[in-house]
C-alpha positions as CSV (number, residue, x, y, z in Angstrom):
1,M,3.9,-24.9,10.3
2,S,2.3,-21.4,9.3
3,R,-1.0,-21.0,10.4
4,L,-2.5,-18.6,8.1
5,G,-0.7,-20.5,5.4
6,K,-2.4,-23.7,6.3
7,L,-6.0,-21.5,5.4
8,P,-7.3,-22.1,1.8
9,I,-7.6,-18.5,0.2
10,K,-11.5,-18.0,-1.2
11,L,-11.7,-16.1,-5.0
12,P,-14.1,-13.9,-4.8
13,A,-17.0,-13.6,-7.4
14,G,-15.5,-12.0,-10.5
15,V,-12.0,-13.1,-9.9
16,Q,-9.6,-15.5,-12.3
17,A,-6.1,-17.3,-10.8
18,T,-4.2,-18.7,-13.5
19,I,-0.3,-19.8,-12.6
20,K,2.2,-19.7,-15.1
21,D,6.2,-20.2,-14.5
22,K,6.2,-19.3,-11.4
23,E,3.9,-16.4,-11.4
24,L,0.2,-16.4,-10.4
25,F,-1.9,-13.9,-12.4
26,L,-5.2,-12.6,-10.6
27,N,-7.5,-10.5,-12.8
28,G,-11.0,-9.3,-11.3
29,P,-12.8,-6.2,-12.0
30,K,-10.5,-3.0,-10.3
31,G,-7.4,-4.5,-12.7
32,E,-5.0,-7.4,-13.2
33,I,-1.7,-8.4,-11.1
34,K,0.7,-10.9,-10.6
35,V,2.5,-12.2,-7.4
36,A,6.0,-14.0,-7.8
37,I,6.0,-17.2,-6.0
38,N,9.3,-18.5,-4.3
39,P,10.1,-21.8,-5.4
40,L,10.2,-23.3,-2.0
41,I,5.9,-23.0,-2.4
42,E,3.4,-24.8,-4.1
43,V,0.3,-22.7,-5.0
44,K,-2.7,-24.4,-6.6
45,V,-5.7,-23.1,-7.6
46,E,-8.5,-25.6,-7.1
47,G,-12.1,-24.3,-7.8
48,E,-13.0,-21.3,-5.7
49,S,-9.9,-21.6,-4.1
50,I,-6.0,-20.9,-3.8
51,L,-4.1,-23.4,-1.4
52,V,-0.5,-22.7,-0.4
53,A,2.3,-25.3,0.7
54,P,5.6,-25.6,1.0
55,Y,7.3,-28.8,-1.3
56,D,9.4,-29.7,1.8
57,Q,9.1,-28.6,5.3
58,T,12.5,-29.6,6.1
59,V,14.2,-26.5,4.6
60,K,15.4,-23.4,7.5
61,N,12.9,-21.0,7.3
62,V,10.2,-22.3,4.8
63,N,7.6,-21.6,7.3
64,A,8.3,-17.6,7.2
65,I,8.2,-17.9,3.4
66,W,5.0,-19.8,3.2
67,G,3.4,-17.3,5.6
68,L,4.6,-14.7,3.1
69,V,3.6,-16.1,-0.3
70,W,0.0,-16.6,1.4
71,S,0.1,-13.1,2.2
72,L,1.0,-12.1,-0.8
73,V,-1.5,-13.7,-3.0
74,R,-4.2,-12.7,-0.5
75,N,-3.6,-9.4,-0.6
76,G,-3.4,-9.6,-4.8
77,V,-7.2,-11.2,-4.1
78,I,-8.6,-8.2,-2.1
79,G,-6.7,-5.6,-4.2
80,V,-8.2,-7.2,-7.4
81,S,-11.5,-7.4,-6.1
82,V,-12.2,-4.5,-3.8
83,G,-9.0,-2.5,-4.6
84,F,-6.8,-0.5,-1.5
85,T,-6.7,2.8,0.1
86,K,-4.2,5.2,1.4
87,K,-5.0,8.6,2.3
88,L,-2.9,11.2,3.2
89,E,-3.4,14.8,5.0
90,I,-1.7,17.8,3.9
91,N,-1.9,20.1,7.4
92,G,-0.4,23.9,7.1
93,V,-1.4,27.1,5.8
94,G,-1.1,27.6,1.9
95,Y,-0.4,24.1,1.4
96,R,-2.9,22.6,-0.9
97,A,-2.7,19.8,-3.6
98,T,-4.7,19.0,-6.8
99,A,-5.2,16.3,-8.7
100,A,-4.5,15.2,-12.4
101,P,-5.0,12.5,-14.8
102,G,-1.5,10.8,-13.6
103,K,0.1,13.2,-11.0
104,L,-0.5,15.4,-8.4
105,N,0.3,19.0,-8.1
106,M,1.1,20.5,-4.4
107,G,2.1,23.7,-2.5
108,L,4.1,22.9,0.7
109,G,5.5,25.9,0.9
110,F,8.5,25.6,-1.3
111,S,9.7,28.2,-3.6
112,H,8.1,26.2,-6.7
113,P,5.6,23.7,-6.9
114,I,6.0,20.2,-6.4
115,E,4.4,17.7,-9.4
116,F,4.5,14.3,-8.5
117,K,3.9,11.5,-11.1
118,L,2.1,8.4,-10.0
119,P,2.8,5.5,-11.2
120,D,0.9,2.9,-13.1
121,G,-1.9,1.6,-11.3
122,I,-2.4,4.5,-8.7
123,T,-5.0,7.1,-8.9
124,A,-5.5,10.2,-6.9
125,S,-7.9,11.8,-5.9
126,V,-7.9,15.4,-3.2
127,E,-10.9,16.6,-1.0
128,G,-10.1,19.8,0.8
129,N,-6.4,18.4,2.4
130,I,-7.0,14.9,2.0
131,I,-5.3,13.1,-0.7
132,S,-6.7,9.8,-1.4
133,L,-4.6,7.3,-3.2
134,T,-6.0,3.9,-4.6
135,G,-5.0,1.0,-6.5
136,V,-4.7,-2.5,-6.8
137,D,-1.2,-3.2,-5.7
138,K,-0.9,-3.0,-1.7
139,E,3.1,-2.6,-1.8
140,L,2.9,-0.1,-4.8
141,L,0.6,1.9,-3.1
142,G,2.4,1.9,0.6
143,E,5.3,2.7,-1.4
144,T,3.6,5.5,-3.0
145,A,2.3,7.2,-0.1
146,A,5.5,7.3,1.6
147,Q,7.0,9.0,-1.4
148,I,4.7,11.6,-1.0
149,R,5.1,11.9,2.5
150,K,8.3,12.3,2.7
151,I,8.3,15.8,0.5
152,R,7.2,17.3,3.5
153,K,7.2,15.5,6.7
154,P,5.0,16.6,9.2
155,E,7.1,18.6,12.1
156,P,6.7,18.6,15.9
157,Y,6.1,22.0,16.6
158,K,3.3,23.0,14.7
159,G,2.3,19.8,13.1
160,K,2.7,21.4,9.1
161,G,3.3,18.9,6.8
162,I,2.1,15.6,5.1
163,K,1.0,12.4,7.3
164,Y,-1.1,9.8,7.1
165,V,-4.9,10.1,8.4
166,D,-4.4,7.6,11.0
167,E,-0.6,9.1,11.8
168,I,-0.3,10.8,15.7
169,V,2.5,13.4,15.1
170,R,4.1,14.0,19.0
171,R,3.9,17.7,19.5
172,K,6.6,19.4,21.1
173,A,6.3,22.5,23.0
174,G,8.9,24.7,21.8
175,K,11.1,27.6,23.3
176,A,8.2,29.0,24.9
177,A,7.6,26.5,27.5
178,T,11.2,26.7,29.0
179,K,11.0,30.7,29.1
180,G,9.0,30.7,33.0
181,K,11.8,28.6,34.5
């Protein structure tokens, strides 16, 4: 039995939820999102809350799917009411980024500038060496941040590259550390 799945998900003020054809449509002040519902799981909208429960407890792995669907619905509710943010940090001499509508222009030490097209629903802003990505869909936001980081991963010797703000890059000593031996 899923511990979190048993809990009702409260709908904040200004968020509407409707169910059509095994899809939950959430609409709120930050935008709208649709969440696919697994056929083994029943989702009901009752008043100001959403209830998630399995149709049949005897099906194998239904508890894992129950918790997953509950988490996806909860992330959708948080996304349309508050939104999600990921922050990336650029480290390196001459490394910079500028945000334009629908794209991110970056100079990362390559022989050419990088123009990264942002997916629909994701917006970017740049302050100094920090790139802030915001959006309603948590999964799309995380995937976009991972693709931007993949362009120039942080290297272990000088720490140059793109990393998450809360990420810790383990630094290596380099060959100068072995000369004293």
